[in-house]
matplotlib code that plots the C-alpha trace (Angstrom):
import matplotlib.pyplot as plt

x = [-2.4, -2.2, -4.8, -5.7, -8.1, -10.6, -12.8, -10.4, -9.0, -7.3, -3.5, -2.4, 1.3, 4.3, 7.6, 10.1, 11.1, 8.0, 9.6, 12.0, 8.4, 6.1, 8.4, 8.8, 5.2, 5.2, 7.6, 6.4, 9.5, 7.9, 5.5, 1.9, -1.3, 0.2, 1.5, -1.7, -4.3, -1.8, -1.7, 0.4, -1.1, -0.4, -3.1, -2.7, -0.1, 0.4, 4.5, 5.0, 8.5, 8.3, 8.2, 5.8, 3.6, 3.0, 2.8, 0.2, -1.8, -1.2, -3.0, -6.0, -6.3, -6.5, -9.2, -11.4, -13.9, -13.6, -16.1, -14.0, -10.8, -12.7, -13.2, -9.9, -8.6, -11.1, -10.7, -7.1, -7.5, -11.1, -10.2, -7.9, -4.7, -1.2, 1.1, 4.1, 5.4, 4.3, 6.8, 9.6, 9.9, 11.1, 13.7, 17.5, 17.7, 15.4, 17.2, 19.6, 17.6, 15.2, 18.1, 19.8]
y = [12.5, 13.7, 14.3, 14.5, 12.1, 10.0, 12.4, 15.6, 18.5, 17.0, 18.0, 17.4, 17.3, 16.6, 15.5, 14.0, 12.2, 10.6, 9.4, 12.5, 15.2, 13.1, 13.2, 17.2, 16.9, 14.8, 16.7, 19.7, 21.3, 22.9, 25.6, 26.0, 24.6, 20.9, 22.3, 24.7, 21.4, 19.1, 16.8, 14.1, 11.2, 9.5, 7.9, 7.8, 8.4, 7.9, 7.0, 8.5, 8.3, 11.2, 14.1, 15.9, 13.5, 13.8, 17.5, 16.8, 14.4, 16.4, 19.6, 17.8, 15.6, 19.3, 20.4, 16.8, 17.7, 16.3, 13.5, 11.8, 13.0, 10.7, 8.0, 7.7, 7.4, 4.7, 2.7, 1.1, 2.5, 2.1, 2.6, 5.7, 3.9, 5.8, 4.6, 6.2, 2.5, 1.0, 3.6, 4.2, 0.7, 0.3, 3.7, 3.3, 7.4, 7.0, 5.0, 6.7, 10.2, 8.1, 6.5, 10.0]
z = [2.6, 6.7, 9.3, 12.7, 13.4, 10.8, 8.9, 10.2, 8.2, 5.1, 3.6, 0.6, -0.8, -3.1, -1.9, -3.2, 0.2, 1.7, 5.0, 5.6, 5.1, 7.2, 9.8, 9.5, 9.9, 12.9, 14.7, 13.7, 12.1, 9.3, 10.8, 8.5, 7.9, 9.5, 12.6, 13.3, 12.5, 14.4, 11.2, 11.9, 10.4, 7.3, 5.7, 2.2, -0.3, -3.9, -5.3, -9.0, -11.0, -12.4, -10.4, -13.2, -12.7, -8.9, -9.0, -11.6, -9.1, -6.0, -7.8, -9.2, -6.0, -4.7, -6.8, -5.6, -3.4, 0.3, -0.1, -3.0, -1.0, 2.1, -0.6, -2.2, 1.9, 3.0, -0.4, 0.4, 4.5, 5.9, 9.2, 8.5, 10.1, 10.6, 7.8, 9.5, 10.5, 7.3, 5.4, 8.0, 8.6, 4.3, 5.0, 5.8, 6.2, 9.2, 10.7, 11.9, 12.4, 14.8, 16.7, 17.8]

ax = plt.figure().add_subplot(projection="3d")
ax.plot(x, y, z, "-o")
ax.set_aspect("equal")
plt.show()
């Protein structure tokens, strides 16, 4: 889930490369909802080994009401800190891109 600030606008998406996808949102390479609302802060993510399960979970989360989504975030990330540094530090694919 991406947001622009604590308790701000939320975006839920699915991807096969979280680091690449968040990087695209952070650099506004993707025009649309996340660009329009400046959603650059990764506040929650959930890895899945099976793409079908990931898509099913994404669709379920999108049907949740806002209070449930906020509760999900605050369970593991109560200060709504940006998790970007945590995911990029473990990604060999981004090391080259960020150095360019």
